[in-house]
C-alpha positions in Angstrom: 0.1 0.2 0.0 1.2 3.7 -0.3 2.0 3.9 3.3 5.3 2.1 2.5 7.5 0.4 4.9 10.2 3.3 4.6 7.5 6.0 6.0 6.5 3.2 8.7 9.8 2.8 9.9 10.8 6.8 9.3 7.8 7.8 11.6 8.8 5.0 14.4 12.6 6.3 14.3 11.2 10.0 14.8 9.0 8.8 17.6 11.5 6.6 19.3 14.3 8.9 19.3 11.9 11.8 20.8 11.1 9.1 23.5 12.3 9.2 27.2 13.2 5.3 27.1 14.9 5.2 23.2 14.4 1.6 21.7 11.5 0.6 24.2 9.4 -0.2 21.4 10.2 -1.7 17.9 7.3 -1.1 15.0 7.6 -3.9 12.4 4.9 -3.3 10.2 6.0 -5.2 6.9 2.3 -5.2 5.7 3.2 -8.5 4.2 -0.1 -10.4 3.7 -0.1 -14.2 3.6 0.1 -16.1 6.9 3.1 -17.9 6.6 4.8 -14.9 5.2 4.3 -13.3 8.6 5.3 -16.2 10.6 8.6 -16.6 8.4 9.3 -12.7 9.8 9.2 -13.7 13.0 10.2 -17.6 13.4 12.0 -18.2 10.1 15.9 -18.7 9.7 16.5 -14.8 9.4 13.4 -13.9 11.4 12.9 -11.5 14.0 13.0 -14.2 17.1 15.4 -16.5 15.6 19.0 -17.1 17.5 17.9 -17.0 21.3 15.1 -16.6 23.5 16.3 -12.5 24.7 14.7 -9.6 22.9 15.6 -6.0 23.2 12.4 -4.5 22.4 9.9 -4.8 25.2 6.8 -4.2 22.5 6.3 -5.6 18.6 3.5 -4.4 16.5 2.6 -6.0 13.6 0.2 -4.4 10.9 -0.3 -7.1 8.6 -3.7 -8.6 7.4 -3.5 -11.9 8.8 -5.9 -14.4 10.5 -6.7 -13.8 14.3 -5.3 -17.4 15.1 -2.0 -16.5 13.7 -1.7 -13.2 15.2 -2.8 -14.8 18.8 0.5 -17.9 18.0 2.8 -15.2 17.2 2.1 -13.4 20.6 2.1 -16.5 22.5 5.7 -17.2 21.1 6.6 -13.7 21.6 5.8 -13.8 25.3 8.1 -17.3 26.0 10.9 -14.8 24.9 12.6 -12.8 28.1 13.9 -9.2 27.9 17.1 -8.2 27.9 16.7 -5.1 29.9 13.7 -5.1 32.3 10.9 -2.7 31.7 9.4 -1.8 35.3 8.3 -5.2 36.3 7.7 -6.6 33.0 10.4 -8.9 31.8 8.3 -10.5 28.9 7.8 -8.7 25.4 4.5 -8.0 24.3 2.8 -8.1 20.7 0.0 -5.6 19.2 -1.7 -6.9 16.1 -2.7 -3.5 14.5 -4.1 -3.6 10.7 -4.9 -0.6 9.1 -7.8 0.6 7.1 -8.6 3.5 4.7 -6.8 2.6 1.8 -4.4 4.1 -0.5 -6.3 7.4 -0.5 -6.3 7.1 3.8 -2.6 6.6 3.8 -1.9 9.7 1.6 -4.2 11.9 3.4 -3.2 10.4 6.8 -6.4 9.3 7.6 -5.9 5.5 8.5 -7.4 3.9 11.4 -5.6 1.6 13.2 -7.3 -1.9 14.6 -5.8 -3.1 17.9 -5.5 -5.9 19.5 -3.4 -7.4 22.5 -2.4 -6.3 26.4 -4.3 -2.6 26.8 -1.0 -1.5 28.7 1.0 -2.2 25.3 -2.0 -0.1 23.4 -1.5 3.0 25.5 2.2 3.1 24.9 2.0 2.7 21.5 -1.0 4.9 20.7 0.9 8.2 20.1 2.6 6.2 17.1 -0.4 5.0 15.6 -2.1 8.8 15.8 1.4 9.9 14.2 0.5 7.9 11.1 -3.3 7.4 11.3 -6.4 9.7 12.2 -8.3 7.1 14.4 -7.0 4.2 16.6 -9.4 1.5 18.4 -8.6 -0.6 20.7 -10.1 -3.8 20.1 -9.5 -6.2 22.9 -6.8 -9.4 23.4 -4.7 -10.7 20.8 -6.2 -11.6 17.8 -8.9 -9.0 17.9 -7.2 -6.4 16.1 -6.8 -8.9 13.1 -10.5 -10.0 13.4 -11.9 -6.3 13.1 -10.1 -5.9 10.1 -11.2 -8.9 8.4 -14.7 -8.1 9.5 -14.3 -4.7 8.1 -13.0 -5.6 4.8 -15.9 -8.4 4.4 -18.5 -5.8 4.8 -16.8 -3.1 2.9 -16.9 -6.1 -0.1 -20.2 -6.5 0.3 -21.3 -2.8 0.4 -19.2 -2.2 -3.0 -20.8 -5.0 -4.5 -24.3 -4.3 -3.6 -23.5 -0.3 -4.8 -22.1 -1.4 -8.1 -24.9 -3.7 -8.6 -27.6 -1.0 -7.9 -25.8 1.4 -10.1 -25.8 -1.3 -13.1 -29.2 -1.9 -12.5 -30.3 1.6 -12.1 -28.4 2.2 -15.4 -30.4 -0.4 -17.0 -33.6 1.0 -16.0 -32.4 4.5 -18.1 -31.1 6.7 -14.2 -27.8 7.7 -14.3 -25.1 7.0 -11.7 -24.9 10.6 -10.9 -28.7 10.9 -10.2 -28.4 7.6 -8.2 -25.6 9.0 -6.3 -27.2 11.9 -5.4 -30.0 9.6 -4.1 -27.8 7.4 -2.3 -26.3 10.1 -0.7 -29.2 11.9 0.7 -30.9 8.8 1.7 -30.9 5.4 3.4 -28.5 3.5 0.8 -25.6 6.2 1.8 -22.3 4.4 2.5 -18.6 5.0 2.2 -18.8 3.0 -1.3 -21.1 5.5 -2.5 -20.0 8.9 -1.4 -16.4 8.5 -0.6 -15.3 5.8 -3.3 -17.4 5.9 -5.9 -16.8 2.9 -8.1 -18.8 4.8 -11.4 -15.9 6.2 -13.5 -17.3 10.0 -14.1 -19.3 10.3 -10.8 -16.2 11.1 -8.5 -12.9 12.9 -8.9 -9.6 11.4 -7.3 -10.6 7.6 -6.2 -9.4 4.9 -8.7 -12.4 4.6 -10.7 -11.4 7.8 -11.8 -8.1 6.5 -12.8 -9.1 3.2 -14.9 -9.0 1.5 -11.4 -5.6 2.0 -10.9 -4.0 2.1 -7.7 -6.1 1.7 -4.4 -6.9 -1.7 -3.0 -6.5 -4.6 -5.3 -9.2 -7.2 -6.1 -6.4 -9.8 -5.2 -5.9 -8.5 -1.8 -9.7 -8.2 -1.5 -10.3 -11.9 -2.1 -7.2 -12.7 0.1 -9.0 -10.9 3.0 -12.4 -12.5 2.1 -11.1 -16.1 1.9 -9.7 -15.3 5.5 -13.3 -14.0 6.7 -14.9 -17.3 4.9 -12.3 -19.5 6.6 -13.1 -17.8 9.8 -16.7 -18.2 9.6 -16.4 -21.8 8.7 -14.2 -21.9 11.8 -16.9 -20.6 14.1 -19.3 -22.8 12.4 -21.2 -19.8 11.0 -23.3 -19.7 8.2 -22.3 -16.8 6.0 -23.6 -16.7 2.5 -23.0 -13.2 1.7 -18.9 -13.7 2.5 -18.8 -17.1 0.1 -20.5 -14.9 -2.9 -18.5 -11.9 -2.3 -15.3 -14.3 -2.1 -16.4 -15.9 -5.3 -17.0 -12.8 -7.2 -13.5 -11.1 -6.3 -11.9 -14.5 -7.3 -13.6 -14.6 -10.5 -12.4 -11.2 -11.1 -8.7 -12.2 -10.4 -9.2 -15.2 -12.9 -10.5 -12.8 -15.4 -7.1 -10.8 -15.3 -8.5 -8.0 -13.3 -6.7 -8.9 -9.7 -4.2 -5.8 -9.8 -7.3 -3.3 -10.5 -9.1 -1.6 -7.7 -11.8 -3.8 -5.7 -14.3 -1.1 -7.3 -13.7 -2.1 -10.5 -16.3 -5.0 -9.8 -18.8 -2.5 -11.1 -17.0 -2.3 -14.9 -15.9 -6.1 -14.9 -18.6 -7.9 -13.2 -21.6 -5.9 -14.2 -20.4 -4.3 -17.2 -21.5 -0.8 -15.9 -20.9 2.2 -17.9 -18.8 5.3 -17.6 -20.3 8.6 -17.0 -19.8 12.1 -17.7 -19.2 14.6 -15.1 
């Protein structure tokens, strides 16, 4: 995503050097996605935890979007290590899972939202860092809850985008322009982020991926990956989630059709064959 690793680490260094206890916190945010890659970052041959049980940083933060079980597993592994330098009464390091929402547009505008899971003490210590990079930070609960919140958020977003795109495509077929429907949606009960801030119809809104041939933004490939995490979580919980499965199928089909790198709002054009409109 646009909020690159360099920017993240730069923000951390500036924050850490101003801290009364430099090096008390390390922010490892690769924004890596698949669970196995994340585990490798921590436990692999060149991982952060390789080579002993002593750690210098008392707190590690990961902003990858992964399943809650993996976040909890990593937190448990980290808790089995010992701090090289004791921090008050704390001699065991902690981890926060802190995925972000807001996409490329939010990152560029500094409007990201951090969803954070882990020990509340650690969250409060890291909160200034989150607010230095984003506009909102929300404590979700214990380890894994930040990851859980992220996949639930993206599930709702995917279904919302599909629904809005379907409605726009149907409206165009019935002779109503997307511009007109946008005005109606945004002044009535259908209003949502997909209609008023990230409109999927080219020609309706400037500065969003639909105005740039769906380049940039949050790719269909990543959305399909997150929906896969949501579907797996629902299955683990034995919860019937038909719209999760349908949304996953929709974005999987877009990826197979060659649109995996396009922003997920391209579902309007490439799934529903919706038409561009003039401003």
